[in-house]
C-alpha positions in Angstrom: 14.5 152.0 120.2 12.8 154.9 122.0 14.6 157.4 124.2 14.5 157.1 127.9 12.1 159.6 129.5 13.8 162.4 131.4 12.7 165.0 133.9 14.7 168.3 133.2 14.5 170.8 136.1 15.0 174.5 135.2 15.4 176.7 138.2 16.2 180.4 138.8 14.9 183.7 140.1 13.4 185.3 136.9 10.1 183.7 136.0 10.0 185.0 132.4 13.6 183.8 131.8 12.7 180.3 133.3 9.7 179.9 131.0 11.7 181.1 128.0 14.5 178.6 128.8 12.1 175.8 129.4 10.4 176.4 126.1 13.8 176.4 124.3 14.9 173.4 126.2 11.7 171.6 125.2 12.4 172.5 121.6 16.0 171.3 121.8 15.0 168.0 123.3 12.0 167.5 121.0 9.5 167.7 123.9 6.0 168.3 122.7 3.8 170.3 125.1 5.6 168.8 128.1 6.7 171.9 130.0 5.4 171.9 133.5 5.0 175.4 134.9 4.5 176.6 138.5 0.9 177.2 139.6 -0.5 174.5 137.3 -3.0 173.7 140.1 -4.2 177.3 140.2 -3.7 177.7 143.9 -1.8 181.0 143.7 -4.0 182.4 141.0 -7.1 181.7 143.2 -5.4 183.5 146.1 -5.0 186.6 144.0 -8.4 186.4 142.4 -10.1 185.9 145.8 -8.7 189.3 146.8 -7.5 188.0 150.1 -4.7 190.1 151.6 -1.9 187.7 151.8 0.8 190.4 152.3 1.2 189.4 156.0 1.4 185.7 155.3 4.6 183.7 156.0 7.2 182.3 153.6 6.5 178.9 155.2 2.8 179.1 154.0 3.9 180.1 150.5 6.3 177.1 150.4 3.6 174.8 151.6 1.4 176.0 148.8 4.3 175.6 146.3 4.7 172.0 147.6 1.0 171.3 147.1 1.2 172.8 143.6 4.3 170.7 142.8 2.5 167.5 144.1 -0.3 168.4 141.7 2.2 168.9 138.8 3.9 165.6 139.5 0.6 163.7 139.8 -1.2 165.2 136.8 1.5 166.4 134.4 5.0 165.1 135.1 4.5 161.4 136.1 1.9 160.6 133.3 4.2 162.1 130.6 7.2 160.2 132.0 5.1 157.0 132.1 4.3 157.6 128.4 8.1 157.8 127.7 8.2 161.5 127.1 10.7 164.0 128.5 9.3 166.8 130.7 10.8 170.2 131.4 9.8 171.5 134.9 10.2 175.3 135.4 10.7 175.9 138.2 11.2 172.7 140.1 12.5 172.1 143.6 15.8 174.1 143.7 14.0 177.5 143.2 11.7 176.9 146.2 14.5 175.6 148.3 16.6 178.7 147.6 13.6 180.9 148.3 13.1 179.2 151.7 16.7 179.5 152.6 16.7 183.2 151.6 13.7 183.7 154.0 15.6 182.0 156.8 13.8 178.7 156.9 15.8 175.7 158.1 17.3 173.4 155.4 16.1 170.3 157.3 12.5 171.6 157.1 12.8 172.4 153.4 14.4 169.0 152.7 11.5 167.2 154.5 8.9 169.4 152.7 10.2 168.4 149.2 11.2 164.9 150.0 8.3 163.6 147.9 9.6 165.2 144.7 11.1 163.0 142.0 14.9 163.5 141.4 15.4 165.2 138.1 17.6 163.6 135.4 19.1 167.0 134.7 19.3 170.3 136.5 19.8 173.7 134.9 20.1 177.0 136.7 19.2 180.0 134.6 21.3 182.9 135.9 19.1 185.8 134.7 18.8 188.5 137.3 15.4 188.8 139.1 13.0 191.2 137.4 13.6 194.8 138.4 9.8 195.4 138.8 8.5 191.9 139.4 4.9 191.2 138.6 3.2 188.8 141.0 2.3 186.1 138.4 5.3 185.8 136.2 7.1 183.3 138.5 7.1 181.9 142.1 10.0 184.2 143.2 8.2 187.2 141.9 5.0 186.1 143.5 6.8 185.8 146.9 8.6 189.1 146.5 5.4 191.0 145.7 3.1 189.3 148.2 5.4 189.1 151.2 5.3 192.9 151.7 6.9 192.6 155.1 10.1 191.5 153.4 12.3 193.7 151.0 11.4 192.0 147.7 14.6 193.1 145.9 16.9 191.9 148.7 14.9 188.6 148.9 15.3 188.0 145.2 19.0 188.6 145.4 19.4 186.3 148.5 17.4 183.6 146.6 19.7 183.9 143.6 22.7 183.5 145.9 21.2 180.4 147.5 20.7 178.8 144.1 24.5 178.9 144.0 26.7 178.9 140.9 25.6 175.5 139.9 26.7 174.3 136.6 24.7 176.4 134.1 23.8 174.6 130.9 24.9 175.7 127.5 21.4 177.0 127.0 21.7 179.0 130.2 25.0 180.5 129.0 23.4 181.4 125.6 20.5 183.1 127.4 22.8 185.1 129.6 24.7 186.3 126.6 21.6 187.9 125.1 
């Protein structure tokens, strides 16, 4: 008898910690090459490579791009793996983007409508690692937003995003990562 496929959402404000947790979670769950990372579509990378000045863009635009990237991840990575009976770890998933939007002052109703298409995860884990002190724009979505929305105070934005993620119920893995 095979295991039921699961979608495990790993969210938080530190991109490196999210990826490390996702990789460990994939190992613990016997997931082979089924970690879905942000910017799988390459939208954000293309923005940076194009050299366009996006420092004056809005948080709403970044979230629309995140939603497009998540739709790509669902269509080309997550759903096919689940259909094959595999477990997928998504880092980050919806909660990170929702918290970022709330931290930027966007209405919850708008955010809920934006991410309504996303499949509900089987499990949710919040990694409580603090945001990077000197974020690099490509390590995670929160870092990207904090670096490229220059009109906002990046450090304060990361802290507000972390608060909006709430205490959640951190996984045993999350507690082990915090202890290190």
